[in-house]
N, C-alpha and C positions, 0 to 999 in steps of 0.2 A: 519425323515427327514434327507435324503442324502446331504452330501455337495457336492457342484458342482466341478469339476473338477480343478485343480491347473490352468491351462491354462485360463479357464473362470474367476475364481477369478482374476487373475493377469489382463487378459483386463479389466474387471470392475472397478478394482480398479488404473489402468493406466487412464480410461476415466473420473474417478472422480477426480484425481490428475489433470488433464486438466483442467476442469470445476473450480475446485478451484484455480488454477494459474492464470486462467482470471479473477476470483473475485477478488484476491489478487491485480492484476495489477489495475484493475478498482477503487479499494479502495484506493491505494497510490496515483492515480492521483486525486481524488475526495480530499483526505487529503492534497495532497499539493496546490491544490486551495484554500483550506479552511486556510492553513498556508499563502498563500499569500496574501488573504485577508486580516488576521488579522494583517500581516505587513503593508498592506495600511491603515487599520483602525488606528493602534497603531503608526505608524511612522517608525516602523523599525522592523527588522528581531530580531536582539535583544530582544526587548520588548516584541513579541511573544515567543521567548526561553525562557524569565526570568519568562513570567506568567505560562508556561506549564511545567517548571524545567527541559528543553533541552537544550543542547549546542546550540549556535547560529549556528555554523558549521552543526550540523544536520539539522536544519531548512533550512538554505540557500541551504543546497545542495538537499534536498527533492525539494523544490521548483525549482530549477534550474533543476533536472533532470525530474521531471514530468509535468511542465508547459510548458517547451519549446519542441517544435516539431522539 
């Protein structure tokens, strides 16, 4: 079986990267929505961060960046 030309391989990989970046962005938004819901349920961003063993600033930044348009 012959390997496709390098230009074709690059084009295919670029398309795949574009798809993956879109999926990752959508995942970050869904994760931020879940973090926001957790903060509402537990009463604070700090409580969510503590339960997930994350820094509260990381949780707060994710919520702010991906849930506000």
